[in-house]
C-alpha positions in Angstrom: 12.5 25.4 -4.3 11.0 22.5 -2.4 8.0 24.6 -1.6 7.5 25.5 -5.3 7.9 21.9 -6.3 5.4 20.7 -3.7 2.8 23.2 -4.9 3.4 22.2 -8.5 3.0 18.5 -7.7 -0.2 19.2 -5.8 -1.5 21.1 -8.8 -0.5 18.2 -11.1 -2.3 15.6 -9.0 -5.4 17.9 -8.7 -5.8 18.6 -12.4 -5.3 15.0 -13.3 -7.3 13.3 -10.6 -10.6 15.1 -11.4 -11.0 13.9 -15.0 -9.5 10.5 -14.2 -12.1 10.0 -11.4 -15.0 10.7 -13.7 -13.5 8.4 -16.3 -13.2 5.7 -13.7 -16.8 6.1 -12.7 -18.0 5.8 -16.3 -15.6 3.0 -17.1 -16.8 1.0 -14.1 -20.1 0.5 -15.8 -18.6 -1.3 -18.8 -15.3 -3.0 -17.9 -14.5 -5.8 -15.4 -12.7 -5.3 -12.1 -9.3 -6.3 -13.3 -9.3 -3.9 -16.3 -10.6 -1.1 -14.0 -7.8 -1.7 -11.6 -5.1 -1.4 -14.2 -6.8 1.8 -15.5 -6.5 3.1 -12.0 -2.8 2.3 -11.9 -2.4 4.5 -15.0 -3.3 7.5 -12.9 -1.1 6.3 -10.1 1.8 6.1 -12.5 1.0 9.7 -13.5 1.1 10.8 -9.9 4.4 9.0 -9.1 6.1 9.9 -12.3 5.1 13.5 -11.6 6.6 13.1 -8.2 9.9 12.0 -9.9 9.9 14.8 -12.5 8.6 17.6 -10.2 9.7 16.6 -6.7 12.8 14.7 -7.6 11.6 11.5 -5.7 13.0 8.3 -7.1 12.2 4.7 -6.1 14.8 2.0 -5.5 13.3 -1.4 -5.2 15.2 -4.5 -4.0 13.9 -8.0 -3.4 11.6 -8.4 -6.4 12.8 -11.9 -6.7 11.1 -12.7 -3.4 7.6 -12.2 -4.8 5.6 -15.3 -5.8 5.8 -16.2 -9.4 2.5 -18.0 -10.2 -0.3 -16.1 -11.8 -2.6 -17.2 -9.0 0.0 -17.5 -6.2 -1.4 -15.8 -3.1 0.4 -13.2 -1.0 -0.4 -10.8 1.8 1.9 -7.7 1.7 2.6 -6.1 5.0 4.2 -2.7 4.4 5.8 -0.1 6.6 3.7 3.1 6.3 5.4 6.5 6.5 3.6 8.6 3.9 1.1 8.8 1.0 4.0 8.0 -1.4 3.9 4.2 -0.9 0.1 4.1 -1.1 0.4 5.5 -4.6 3.6 3.7 -5.6 3.0 0.1 -4.5 0.4 -0.7 -7.3 2.8 0.7 -9.9 5.6 -1.6 -8.6 3.8 -4.9 -8.1 3.1 -7.4 -10.9 -0.3 -8.5 -9.5 -3.4 -6.4 -8.8 -3.5 -5.3 -5.2 -6.5 -5.0 -2.8 -6.0 -2.4 -0.1 -7.8 -2.9 3.2 -9.0 0.5 4.3 -11.7 2.2 6.4 -14.9 2.8 4.5 -15.0 6.5 5.2 -12.3 7.0 2.5 -14.7 6.2 -0.3 -16.6 9.4 0.5 -13.5 11.6 -0.2 -14.3 13.6 -3.4 -13.0 12.3 -6.7 -10.2 10.0 -5.5 -12.4 8.2 -2.9 -15.3 8.0 -5.3 -13.2 6.2 -7.9 -11.5 4.0 -5.3 -15.0 2.9 -4.1 -15.5 1.4 -7.5 -12.5 -0.9 -7.2 -12.8 -4.4 -5.9 -11.0 -3.7 -2.6 -11.8 -4.3 1.1 -13.3 -1.3 2.9 -14.3 -2.1 6.5 -16.2 -0.5 9.3 -13.7 -0.3 12.2 -16.5 0.3 14.7 -17.8 -3.2 14.1 -14.6 -5.2 14.8 -16.0 -8.8 14.6 -18.0 -8.1 11.5 -15.1 -6.2 10.0 -12.7 -9.2 10.4 -15.3 -11.6 9.0 -15.6 -9.4 6.0 -11.8 -9.2 5.7 -11.5 -13.0 5.6 -14.5 -13.6 3.3 -13.3 -11.0 0.7 -9.6 -11.8 1.3 -10.2 -15.5 0.4 -12.1 -14.6 -2.8 -9.5 -12.0 -3.9 -6.5 -14.2 -3.2 -8.0 -17.1 -5.1 -8.3 -14.7 -8.1 -4.6 -13.9 -7.9 -5.1 -10.5 -6.3 -2.7 -9.7 -3.5 -4.0 -8.2 -0.3 -1.9 -5.2 1.0 -2.1 -3.9 4.5 -0.2 -1.4 6.7 0.1 -3.3 10.0 0.8 -0.1 12.0 -2.5 1.2 10.8 -1.4 4.8 10.1 1.5 6.8 8.9 4.5 6.6 11.3 7.1 9.4 11.6 10.6 8.7 10.4 12.6 6.8 12.9 9.7 5.7 14.9 7.7 2.5 15.3 3.9 2.1 15.7 2.0 -0.8 17.2 1.8 -3.7 14.8 -1.8 -4.9 14.7 -2.7 -8.5 14.0 -5.2 -8.1 11.2 -2.8 -9.0 8.4 -1.4 -12.1 10.1 -4.9 -13.2 11.3 -5.9 -13.1 7.6 -2.8 -15.0 6.6 -3.5 -17.8 9.1 -7.1 -17.9 8.1 -6.4 -18.2 4.4 -3.0 -20.0 4.4 -1.4 -17.3 2.3 2.2 -16.3 3.0 3.0 -12.9 4.2 5.7 -10.7 2.6 7.2 -7.9 4.8 8.2 -4.7 3.0 10.2 -1.9 4.4 9.8 1.6 3.0 11.8 4.8 3.7 9.4 7.3 2.1 9.5 9.8 5.1 13.0 10.8 4.0 11.3 12.6 1.1 7.6 12.9 2.0 7.3 13.2 5.8 4.1 12.3 7.5 1.5 15.1 7.2 4.1 17.4 5.6 3.1 19.7 2.7 6.7 20.3 1.6 8.4 17.3 0.0 12.1 16.9 -0.7 14.1 15.2 -3.5 15.8 11.9 -2.8 15.6 8.1 -3.0 12.8 6.0 -1.4 13.9 2.5 -0.8 11.3 -0.4 -1.1 12.9 -3.5 0.4 10.9 -6.7 -0.2 11.5 -9.5 2.3 11.2 -13.2 1.7 7.8 -14.8 2.0 7.0 -16.1 5.5 4.7 -19.1 5.6 1.5 -18.8 7.7 0.8 -22.5 7.9 0.7 -23.8 11.4 1.5 -20.4 12.9 -0.2 -18.2 15.4 -1.0 -14.6 14.4 0.9 -13.1 17.3 4.2 -14.9 16.6 3.9 -14.4 12.9 3.4 -10.7 13.3 6.4 -10.6 15.7 8.5 -12.0 13.0 7.2 -9.5 10.4 7.8 -6.6 12.8 11.3 -7.8 13.6 12.3 -8.0 10.0 10.7 -4.7 8.9 12.2 -2.7 11.8 15.6 -4.2 11.4 15.5 -3.5 7.7 14.4 0.1 8.4 17.4 0.6 10.5 19.7 -0.8 7.8 18.1 1.4 5.1 17.8 4.6 7.0 20.4 4.5 9.9 20.4 8.3 10.4 16.8 8.2 11.5 17.4 5.8 14.3 20.5 7.4 15.9 
């Protein structure tokens, strides 16, 4: 049954993403970036609601009260990364538009990447580290001032269940440069959608949102150490079986 469900969900995403991507490309010519973003979220809701209906994956979110309340209040979300699920789900859960930081090669992925390239997000060239960080700060400041929250996966790639990657400093360097608080978020998506796995399984994915951590007067290294400590401790609380 999980195999059949996984095939059906892949078909669902495929048959919906192609017309949606062409719609996004056309819509980008006539609507502003904020409207375009929420139109994008409409498809992400289709993908995740399909995941609930077909795969049996449900979200359980705690800590929403920890998110900033102001319309223009800045935030940098630093999220545990285990699968594609949180990439799709986070924009559907957050009250603010999100700007992902991602490698520019992704915009060349047919359909999904083409549409994503039209959004006001931060795509960087990882081969040019200094220029990439300068672009991150420049665009990050502009987006945060507009009330767009920047979202980053500090481990840089999807991490297998029960494991920890190397937490890179890009997110906290941006926070220190902009003065925006960071919000750590733990996610247990690998319980249902393992890294690089085709077959997904039903279950509950926890999204645990931590309290904002001020970046004012902090060093990126110590700030990231605090983020890492909170996320990894929370992962062990949420998914203890994975860490035995």
